[in-house]
C-alpha positions as CSV (number, residue, x, y, z in Angstrom):
1,M,16.8,170.6,242.1
2,R,18.2,172.0,238.8
3,H,16.3,174.5,236.8
4,G,12.7,173.9,238.6
5,R,13.7,169.9,238.1
6,R,14.5,167.3,240.3
7,V,17.0,165.2,238.9
8,L,17.9,161.4,239.6
9,D,21.1,160.4,238.3
10,A,20.5,156.5,237.7
11,D,24.2,155.3,237.5
12,C,26.8,156.6,240.0
13,H,29.3,154.8,241.9
14,Q,30.9,154.0,245.4
15,M,34.7,154.3,245.5
16,E,35.4,151.2,248.1
17,P,38.2,152.4,250.3
18,A,40.2,149.0,250.1
19,S,40.6,148.1,253.8
20,M,36.3,148.3,253.8
21,W,36.4,144.5,252.7
22,E,38.4,143.5,255.6
23,T,36.7,145.9,258.1
24,Y,33.1,144.9,257.1
25,I,33.2,141.1,256.5
26,D,31.9,139.1,258.8
27,P,35.2,137.6,260.9
28,R,35.0,133.9,259.9
29,F,35.8,135.1,256.0
30,R,38.5,138.0,257.2
31,A,41.5,135.6,256.1
32,G,40.1,135.7,252.3
33,A,38.5,139.1,252.1
34,P,39.6,141.2,249.0
35,R,42.7,142.8,249.6
36,I,45.5,144.6,247.7
37,A,48.3,142.5,246.7
38,Q,50.6,141.6,243.8
39,A,48.9,140.0,240.8
40,G,51.3,139.8,237.6
41,S,53.0,143.0,237.2
42,R,51.1,145.3,239.6
43,K,49.6,145.5,242.9
44,T,45.9,145.4,242.7
45,M,42.6,144.0,244.6
46,T,42.6,140.4,244.8
47,V,40.6,137.7,246.2
48,E,40.8,133.7,246.0
49,G,44.3,134.5,245.0
50,E,44.0,136.2,242.1
51,S,43.0,139.9,240.3
52,L,39.6,140.8,240.1
53,T,40.1,141.9,236.8
54,A,41.6,139.8,233.3
55,E,45.2,141.2,233.6
56,E,46.3,139.5,230.3
57,G,44.7,138.2,227.0
58,K,42.0,139.4,225.6
59,Y,40.1,142.4,227.3
60,P,42.8,143.4,229.8
61,F,42.4,146.0,232.5
62,A,45.7,146.7,233.0
63,S,47.7,148.2,230.1
64,P,49.8,151.2,230.7
65,E,48.1,153.8,228.0
66,F,44.5,152.7,229.9
67,L,45.7,153.2,233.3
68,A,47.0,156.5,232.3
69,A,43.8,157.5,230.8
70,L,42.0,156.4,234.2
71,T,44.6,158.8,235.7
72,R,44.1,161.9,233.5
73,G,39.9,161.3,233.5
74,M,40.1,161.2,237.6
75,K,41.8,164.8,237.8
76,R,38.4,166.6,237.4
77,F,37.6,164.6,240.8
78,E,40.6,165.6,242.7
79,R,38.4,167.4,245.4
80,V,36.4,164.2,246.3
81,Q,39.2,162.2,245.9
82,A,40.9,164.1,248.8
83,A,38.1,163.8,250.8
84,G,38.2,159.7,250.0
85,F,34.9,160.1,248.3
86,D,32.9,160.8,251.4
87,A,29.1,161.3,251.2
88,E,29.5,164.9,252.4
89,A,31.9,165.9,249.3
90,R,29.6,164.0,247.1
91,M,26.6,165.7,248.2
92,R,28.9,169.4,247.6
93,D,29.2,168.0,244.0
94,M,25.4,167.2,243.5
95,D,24.5,170.5,245.0
96,E,26.7,172.5,242.5
97,G,25.1,170.0,239.6
98,G,21.9,170.1,240.8
99,V,21.3,166.5,241.4
100,D,19.0,165.5,244.1
101,V,19.1,161.5,244.3
102,Q,21.7,159.5,243.3
103,V,21.8,155.5,242.8
104,L,24.9,153.8,243.8
105,Y,26.8,151.1,242.3
106,P,29.8,149.6,243.6
107,T,33.2,149.9,241.9
108,V,35.6,147.2,243.2
109,G,32.6,145.4,244.4
110,G,31.4,145.2,240.2
111,Q,34.9,143.5,239.4
112,L,34.4,141.1,242.4
113,L,31.1,139.9,240.5
114,G,32.6,139.6,237.2
115,R,34.5,136.1,238.2
116,E,33.3,133.1,239.8
117,F,34.1,132.2,243.1
118,K,35.3,128.7,244.7
119,D,33.5,129.2,247.7
120,T,30.3,131.1,247.2
121,E,30.0,131.2,251.1
122,L,33.0,134.0,251.0
123,L,31.1,135.4,247.9
124,A,28.1,136.1,250.1
125,A,30.2,137.4,253.0
126,C,31.8,139.8,250.6
127,C,28.1,141.1,249.2
128,R,27.3,141.4,252.9
129,A,30.2,143.6,253.4
130,Y,29.8,145.8,250.9
131,N,26.2,146.0,251.4
132,D,26.4,147.0,255.3
133,W,29.2,149.7,254.4
134,S,26.9,151.2,251.5
135,A,24.1,151.2,253.7
136,E,26.1,152.9,256.4
137,Y,27.7,155.8,253.7
138,C,24.1,156.2,252.4
139,A,22.4,156.7,255.9
140,V,24.2,160.4,255.6
141,A,21.4,161.1,253.9
142,P,19.3,158.3,252.5
143,E,16.7,160.5,250.8
144,R,19.6,161.5,248.6
145,L,21.9,158.6,248.3
146,R,20.3,155.4,247.3
147,W,22.0,152.2,247.1
148,A,21.7,149.0,244.8
149,A,22.7,145.9,247.2
150,M,25.5,143.4,245.5
151,L,24.0,140.1,245.4
152,P,26.2,136.5,245.0
153,F,24.4,135.7,242.0
154,Q,26.5,132.3,241.6
155,N,24.6,130.8,244.5
156,I,20.8,131.5,244.0
157,D,19.7,130.5,247.9
158,L,22.5,133.1,249.3
159,A,21.6,135.6,247.0
160,I,17.8,135.2,247.9
161,A,18.5,135.7,251.4
162,E,21.1,138.8,250.8
163,A,18.1,140.5,248.8
164,G,15.7,140.0,251.5
165,R,18.3,141.2,254.0
166,A,19.5,144.3,251.8
167,A,15.9,145.5,251.3
168,E,15.2,145.6,254.9
169,A,18.7,147.7,255.2
170,G,17.3,149.9,252.9
171,A,18.7,148.8,249.3
172,V,16.5,150.6,246.5
173,G,17.4,147.9,243.7
174,F,19.8,145.0,243.1
175,Y,23.0,145.1,241.3
176,V,23.3,142.1,238.9
177,R,25.9,141.7,236.1
178,P,24.5,140.9,232.5
179,N,27.2,137.9,231.8
180,P,26.7,134.4,232.1
181,I,28.1,132.5,235.0
182,E,28.8,128.8,235.8
183,G,27.4,128.5,232.2
184,R,24.0,130.1,233.2
185,N,22.1,133.0,231.2
186,L,20.3,135.5,233.3
187,Y,16.9,133.7,231.7
188,H,18.1,130.0,233.1
189,K,15.5,128.3,235.2
190,D,17.5,127.9,238.4
191,H,17.5,132.0,238.8
192,F,13.5,131.8,238.9
193,P,13.2,131.5,242.5
194,L,15.8,134.7,243.1
195,W,13.5,136.8,240.4
196,A,10.3,135.8,242.3
197,E,11.6,137.1,245.2
198,I,12.9,140.7,243.8
199,E,9.7,140.8,242.2
200,G,7.8,140.4,245.7
201,L,10.1,143.2,247.1
202,N,9.0,145.6,244.6
203,K,12.6,147.0,243.9
204,P,14.3,146.6,240.3
205,V,17.0,144.2,239.2
206,C,19.7,147.2,237.9
207,I,21.9,145.2,234.9
208,H,25.2,146.9,235.0
209,D,28.3,145.7,232.9
210,S,31.9,146.5,234.6
211,G,35.0,146.4,232.5
212,S,37.5,143.3,231.8
213,P,35.5,140.7,233.8
214,R,36.6,137.2,234.2
215,L,33.4,136.3,233.3
216,P,32.6,135.5,229.7
217,S,32.2,138.7,227.8
218,Y,31.8,140.4,224.5
219,G,34.7,142.2,225.4
220,E,36.8,139.4,225.4
221,R,37.1,138.9,221.8
222,L,39.2,142.7,221.7
223,D,42.8,143.1,222.3
224,T,42.5,146.1,224.2
225,H,40.2,147.7,227.6
226,T,39.3,150.5,225.3
227,S,37.6,148.5,222.4
228,G,36.2,145.5,224.6
229,H,34.5,148.5,226.8
230,I,33.0,150.1,223.6
231,A,31.5,146.3,222.6
232,A,30.8,144.8,225.9
233,H,28.4,147.7,227.8
234,P,26.1,147.9,225.2
235,F,26.0,144.2,223.7
236,E,25.5,142.8,227.3
237,A,22.5,145.1,227.9
238,M,21.1,144.1,224.5
239,V,21.2,140.8,225.0
240,A,20.3,140.6,228.4
241,M,17.0,142.3,227.6
242,M,16.5,139.9,224.5
243,S,16.7,136.7,226.6
244,L,14.5,137.9,229.5
245,I,11.9,139.0,226.9
246,W,12.0,135.7,224.5
247,Y,12.6,133.3,227.3
248,G,9.9,134.1,229.2
249,V,11.2,135.7,232.5
250,V,8.9,138.6,232.2
251,E,6.2,136.7,231.3
252,R,6.4,134.5,234.3
253,F,7.2,137.7,236.6
254,P,5.4,140.5,235.3
255,R,5.9,143.0,237.9
256,L,9.5,142.3,237.9
257,R,11.3,145.8,236.9
258,V,14.8,145.7,235.0
259,V,16.9,148.8,234.8
260,H,19.7,148.8,232.3
261,V,22.5,151.4,233.2
262,E,25.6,152.6,231.9
263,A,24.8,151.1,228.3
264,D,23.8,154.1,226.8
265,A,20.2,154.4,225.0
266,G,20.8,154.8,221.2
267,W,20.6,151.2,220.8
268,L,16.9,150.7,221.7
269,P,15.0,151.5,218.7
270,F,17.1,149.6,216.5
271,W,16.9,146.3,219.1
272,L,13.2,146.8,219.4
273,Q,13.0,146.7,215.8
274,R,14.9,143.5,215.5
275,M,13.3,141.7,217.9
276,E,9.6,142.7,216.2
277,Q,11.0,141.8,212.7
278,H,11.6,138.4,214.4
279,W,8.0,138.1,216.0
280,D,6.7,139.1,212.7
281,F,8.5,136.3,210.8
282,S,8.2,133.3,213.7
283,G,6.1,134.5,216.6
284,N,6.7,132.2,219.4
285,A,7.2,129.7,217.4
286,E,10.7,128.5,219.8
287,H,9.7,130.4,222.8
288,P,6.2,129.6,223.7
289,E,6.4,131.5,226.7
290,L,5.7,134.5,225.1
291,R,2.3,136.2,225.2
292,M,2.6,139.4,223.9
293,R,4.9,141.4,221.6
294,P,8.5,142.2,222.5
295,T,7.8,146.0,222.6
296,E,4.9,145.4,225.1
297,Y,7.3,143.5,227.1
298,F,9.7,146.6,227.3
299,K,7.3,148.8,227.8
300,R,5.7,147.2,230.9
301,N,8.8,146.0,232.3
302,F,12.3,147.9,231.0
303,F,14.0,151.0,231.8
304,V,17.2,152.1,229.8
305,A,19.2,155.0,231.2
306,C,21.0,157.2,229.0
307,R,23.7,159.8,228.8
308,G,23.2,163.5,228.2
309,D,25.2,163.5,225.1
310,E,23.6,160.9,223.0
311,M,23.6,162.6,219.7
312,T,20.7,159.5,219.0
313,L,18.6,160.5,221.8
314,K,16.1,162.4,219.8
315,S,15.4,159.6,217.7
316,V,15.2,157.1,220.4
317,V,12.0,159.3,222.2
318,E,10.6,159.8,218.9
319,L,10.7,156.1,218.0
320,V,10.1,154.7,221.3
321,G,8.4,157.1,223.4
322,D,9.8,158.6,226.7
323,D,8.3,156.7,229.4
324,N,11.3,154.3,229.9
325,L,14.0,156.3,229.6
326,L,16.3,157.3,232.9
327,F,19.4,159.9,233.1
328,N,22.8,158.5,234.1
329,T,26.6,160.2,234.5
330,D,28.6,157.3,235.7
331,Y,29.5,159.7,238.7
332,P,32.6,159.7,239.5
333,H,34.4,157.1,237.2
334,P,36.3,159.1,234.2
335,D,34.7,157.8,231.4
336,G,31.2,159.2,232.4
337,T,29.6,162.6,231.6
338,W,29.6,164.4,235.0
339,P,30.1,167.3,235.2
340,W,28.5,168.3,231.4
341,G,26.0,165.4,231.1
342,M,22.8,167.5,233.1
343,D,23.6,170.3,230.5
344,R,24.0,168.1,227.4
345,L,20.6,166.4,228.3
346,E,18.9,170.0,228.9
347,E,20.6,171.0,225.4
348,Q,18.5,168.3,223.5
349,S,16.0,168.9,221.1
350,I,13.3,166.8,222.8
351,P,9.9,168.1,224.4
352,D,10.6,169.8,228.0
353,G,8.2,167.1,229.2
354,S,10.3,164.3,228.1
355,K,13.2,166.0,229.9
356,Q,11.3,165.8,233.0
357,K,10.3,162.1,232.4
358,I,13.9,161.4,231.8
359,L,15.6,163.1,234.7
360,W,13.0,162.5,237.6
361,D,9.8,160.7,236.6
362,N,10.7,157.7,235.4
363,A,13.1,156.8,237.7
364,A,10.6,157.9,240.6
365,R,8.5,155.0,239.0
366,A,11.6,152.5,238.3
367,F,12.8,152.7,241.5
368,A,9.6,153.0,243.5
369,L,10.6,156.0,245.1
370,E,7.0,157.5,245.8
371,E,6.5,154.5,248.2
């Protein structure tokens, strides 16, 4: 509780121990589990003989300058880092910040899903390992620590099986990257059975990019991690939202909830405007699946998480409304807004009722917490 309000941070992260993958993976796949090994000029997490992130060429992860910035940024998390990022240390930070609930996404796991696997059975085993470990981690305080499950999206049959298993284990949503995989965008018809399964489970699809993937990314047009990261996270979110609307996914699955995190929210009025302009010009001429205006689908099916320090947030609330906005800090990643994000949100010149919705009410609806 913070100043009389409950607070849900819709985008926080696990910091997976390097040994977790080998410990929790099905023994049949242990030899292929992610592990630290030499990749180019540095030791890093690898799987199937290559690093999880792009290390060379465009949008590289491992430039000395970027790694130094990561190290500097992590200094404010020294206490929880010294405790191995365990649940009790995490909740001490939550208590000090007045955060009631965190929704946790993978860190290494997000990078792992940023590449195409030769062996999708190994991919599914990696997802099960993470989900089992995350469920165990969050069991320390299951009402406060909520987790989004990794899905082996590359193999839809395996993803459907894992979605059901993870939901039964307590997952509050499903982590999905926005990037195309094996040439399939999110709206591809091959994904329809998975969307149907998730809709039936009444849990959201949580769309979350991760830096320097080996999958196609808007960031790969750029030469540095910083410039690629600036572009990739919001652009991938925007295209994901547009495509799920325009290609009829949320028309076909009207109860599917989609949560966008770690992409800011300032783009939202412009993007809805852009879609509305095209609806006014051509309607559903090329997209007969559409039965409503784009903004109607947005208001029914989508949520977008904002940072507390966004200078454009007031305009988002005024132009779009406050019913589809959530709050996130990206804890404990060094490029996020912990611990000042809550202060900055409270300082925003938006109505108190809007702050209440952003900090808790909308998230309770998005993640079906009231159930």
